[in-house]
Each structure stands twice: as C-alpha cells, then as structure tokens.
C-alpha positions in Angstrom: 32.1 7.2 -2.2 32.9 6.6 -5.9 36.1 7.2 -7.8 36.6 10.8 -8.9 38.3 11.8 -12.1 39.3 15.4 -12.8 39.9 15.9 -16.5 41.3 19.2 -17.8 42.8 20.8 -20.8 41.8 20.3 -24.4 40.2 17.0 -23.4 39.2 14.6 -26.1 35.7 13.2 -26.1 36.8 9.6 -26.6 34.8 8.1 -23.7 37.3 9.0 -21.1 35.3 8.0 -18.1 34.4 4.6 -19.6 38.1 4.0 -20.4 39.2 5.0 -16.9 36.5 2.9 -15.2 37.4 -0.2 -17.3 41.2 0.2 -16.6 40.6 0.8 -12.8 38.2 -2.2 -12.7 40.9 -4.5 -14.2 43.6 -3.2 -12.0 41.4 -3.9 -9.0 40.6 -7.4 -10.4 44.3 -8.2 -10.6 44.9 -6.6 -7.2 47.2 -4.0 -8.6 45.0 -1.4 -7.1 42.9 -1.7 -3.9 39.2 -1.2 -3.7 39.3 2.2 -1.9 37.8 5.1 -3.9 40.4 7.0 -5.8 41.0 10.5 -7.0 42.9 10.9 -10.2 43.7 14.1 -12.2 44.3 14.0 -15.9 45.5 17.0 -17.9 45.8 17.2 -21.7 48.4 19.7 -23.0 50.0 20.6 -26.3 53.4 19.2 -27.3 54.9 22.6 -26.6 53.5 22.7 -23.1 54.6 19.1 -22.4 58.1 20.0 -23.5 58.2 22.7 -20.8 56.8 20.3 -18.2 59.3 17.5 -19.2 62.2 20.0 -19.0 61.1 21.3 -15.6 60.5 18.0 -13.9 62.8 15.5 -15.7 65.5 17.8 -17.3 64.6 16.6 -20.8 63.8 19.3 -23.3 61.5 17.3 -25.5 57.9 16.4 -25.9 56.9 13.1 -24.4 53.6 11.2 -24.5 52.7 10.9 -20.8 54.0 12.0 -17.4 52.8 10.9 -14.0 53.1 12.8 -10.8 52.6 10.5 -7.8 51.0 11.6 -4.6 53.4 10.3 -1.9 50.5 9.7 0.5 48.6 7.5 -2.0 49.8 4.2 -0.6 49.0 4.8 3.0 46.6 2.3 4.5 45.0 4.9 6.9 43.3 7.1 4.3 39.7 6.2 3.2 40.4 7.6 -0.3 43.4 7.1 -2.5 44.7 10.4 -3.9 46.5 8.6 -6.7 48.1 11.6 -8.4 48.3 13.5 -11.7 48.7 12.3 -15.3 49.7 14.7 -18.0 49.2 13.6 -21.7 50.5 15.4 -24.7 47.6 15.5 -27.2 50.1 16.1 -30.1 52.2 13.0 -29.2 49.1 10.9 -28.6 47.9 11.6 -32.1 51.3 11.1 -33.7 51.8 7.8 -31.9 48.3 6.6 -32.9 49.2 7.2 -36.5 52.6 5.5 -36.1 51.1 2.4 -34.5 48.3 2.4 -37.0 45.5 2.5 -34.5 42.9 5.0 -33.3 43.6 7.9 -30.9 41.2 6.2 -28.5 43.3 3.1 -28.4 46.5 5.2 -27.9 44.7 7.1 -25.1 43.9 3.7 -23.4 47.6 2.7 -23.6 48.8 6.0 -22.2 46.3 6.1 -19.4 47.2 2.5 -18.4 50.9 3.3 -18.5 50.4 6.5 -16.5 48.4 4.8 -13.8 50.9 2.1 -13.4 53.6 4.7 -12.9 51.4 6.3 -10.2 51.2 2.9 -8.5 55.0 2.7 -8.4 55.9 0.7 -11.5 58.9 2.1 -13.4 60.2 0.7 -16.7 63.3 3.0 -16.5 64.8 1.3 -13.4 66.0 -2.0 -15.0 65.2 -4.4 -17.8 63.4 -6.6 -15.3 61.2 -3.7 -14.2 60.6 -2.8 -17.8 59.5 -6.3 -18.7 57.2 -6.5 -15.6 55.5 -3.2 -16.4 55.1 -4.0 -20.1 53.6 -7.4 -19.4 51.2 -5.9 -16.9 50.1 -3.3 -19.4 49.4 -5.9 -22.0 47.5 -8.0 -19.5 45.3 -5.1 -18.4 44.7 -3.7 -21.8 43.9 -7.0 -23.4 41.7 -8.3 -20.6 39.8 -5.0 -20.2 38.3 -5.4 -23.7 39.3 -1.9 -24.5 41.7 -3.1 -27.2 41.3 -6.3 -29.1 44.9 -7.0 -29.6 48.1 -6.6 -27.6 49.9 -3.5 -28.9 53.6 -3.9 -29.7 55.7 -1.1 -28.3 
C-alpha cells in the first residue's frame, strides 16, 4: 500500500503531492517517521475560517498559519497503516508569510507542511526552549536536505 494524502479546500496547485512525498521521504530517511504507509489529511481554509478553528480548539481568537490534529492511534505498532492526522493551513496567512519572508508561496507551503507533520509526530515547540530548538533544527535539516528549498529559512 502507498501513502494516501487527502487534500481539500481551496487547494493550491503548487505540486502538493511532490512536496509531501519529498518531505515524507526525508523524514523516513532520518528515522523520524517509520516506513509504514501513512494517511494524512490536509485542508486549506481562509483566514476567517482558521480564526474560528483556532478559537475553538486552542482558545486563541486569531488567524494562524498551520494547525495539526494528531490521531492518538498513529503511533501504535500494531496497525499496518499510520493514520497520521489532519493538517489545516490558512491560505491567507501562507500568502502573507511568503511575502514577509520574501520567498514563494510554494516554499512557504513546504515550511508549513514540514512544521505540521512534525507536530503530528509529537514535536512541540511550545513546550520549552529546548523542544523549540530541537523542532526548529529538525525542520531546517529536513527542508534543506529535501532539496525543496535551497536555503535554510530564518524564522
């Protein structure tokens, strides 16, 4: 069985499947993700919709770039497929951040997907400075080595 990606919403045509396959391949290479086939859902929403989702699930009444909703059963060793979870991306914030960081929306999408997947795998930059540094370094390593971006982005 192959990896399955469900993409919904006002989805951009920035080579999503190529981006996802490259990120997943690198995460498997670095043993961050096992080799089991995975199922991942990605939804693109407006900034207004993301504000509602963020308020409902995190109590923060503001737009944010990416939210991840982990599947609690994703890390069990008994399942033949990893049901990784759901990633929600604000298309408005993605475009705004791409402009702010002076790179393409495709590059920003790569950063947000990498960040979201790492959250689904249990990494959390909001726990402590140590966890933040660990996640940030891992993101840089994956993004740089995947060939998706040719420079390490400063965040």
